[in-house]
PANUZA-753194 format. One record per residue (C-alpha): x, z, y. Coordinates in steps of 0.25 Angstrom, whole numbers, plus 5000, padded with zeros to 4 digits. Layout:
# residues N
XZY/...
***
This chain:
# residues 190
459253184815/458253084812/457053104818/455953024820/455452994833/454053004840/453252934848/452353024856/451353014865/450453094873/449053054877/447853114885/446653104875/445753134888/444753194879/444853094865/445753194856/444653274850/443953134845/445753104841/445853224833/444453214827/444653054822/446153104817/445353194809/444353134804/445353004800/446253104794/447453064802/448153134814/447953124828/449353054829/448952934819/447452914825/448252894838/449352814833/448352724826/447352704836/448352654847/449152584836/447752504835/447552494851/449052444850/448752364838/449952404833/450352484820/450652634818/452052664814/452652774808/451852814797/451452774785/450052694782/449252764773/449852724759/451352694763/452352774757/453252824770/454852724768/455652764758/454652824749/454652804736/453252784727/453452904720/454052964732/453253114737/452853074751/452353184760/450753174763/450053224775/448553204775/447453264781/446153324774/445053414780/445353544776/444453544767/444953434758/446453494760/445853624753/445453534743/446553474740/447153604739/446153664729/446153544720/447653534719/447853664716/446553664706/447353544700/448753644699/449353544709/450153514723/449253464733/450053344734/449953314718/448453344718/448153244729/449053154721/448353174710/446953144718/447653014722/448052964709/446652994702/447053084694/445653124687/446053264685/445953294700/445153164706/444053214697/444253364701/444453404685/445353504683/446753464682/447253624676/446153624666/446653474660/447853514659/447453674653/446653584641/447853494639/448853604637/447753694628/447553574621/449153554618/449053694615/448253674604/448853564599/450153624599/449653724589/449153624579/450553574581/451153684575/449853724565/450153584559/451653634559/451353764553/450353694540/451353584537/452353704536/451553764528/451153634518/452753614518/452853744510/451553714503/451153834508/449553784507/448853924508/449353954524/449053814526/447553794523/447253874536/447953754544/446553674537/445653674549/446753644559/447153524550/445553464550/445353474566/446853434567/446253294571/445353324581/446053434588/447153334591/446253224594/445353314604/446853364611/447353224612/445953194619/446153314628/447553274632/447153134636/445953164645/446753274652/447953174654/447053064658/446353154667/447653204674/448353064676/448252964687/446952874684/447152734692/446352694701/445952584694/445252644683/444252744684/443552774699/444252754711/444452884717/443552944725/443552994739/443753154739/442453244736/
***
C-alpha cells in the first residue's frame, strides 16, 4: 500500500483558535492551510504538498478531469446549485461555463430558453423543408392548383429562413465562451 505520510503537530493555541478559525473562514482556506502558510512564511520556506493556485496536480493533462474543492458561504453555494439547476447543468459544468465566460451563464440569461427557442425555430425550418419538398413534387407532376396553396409560404420563405439563421447565430453566440480579450472582463460574483 502506497499511502502518503503526513506531518502532524499539535499546538496549544492559548486563546488564538477563534481568531485563527475566523481568519481561515475569511480567506476561504482551511485552518491547516492558513497555519502552514504562516509557519512557512515565518521560516522563509515555501509550502509543499499542495498545488499552487492555477497549477494542476502532476500527471494531469490539460483536459483531464480533476476534483476541485472550494470554500463558499452557504448562500454562495445555494446560488451555485440554483444557477446550475436553472441552466440544466451539473454544478461543475455550470462553474466551468462561468469561468469560460459563457454569456448566457455569466449574464444571468436562460440557457434552457435559448435552446428551446433554437429547437422551435429549427422545427419550423424543418416544416418549411417538408412543404418545399411537397411543392416540388406537385410542380413536377404539373399539378398547379394544389401547388398554389404554397404561394404564401414561398413569399415569406426568405424572411423566415433569415429569421431562423439570425436566431440560431444569437443563441449559439450566447452559448459559447466569450474570449476574455473581446468584450468585458469577468465581473465579480453578484
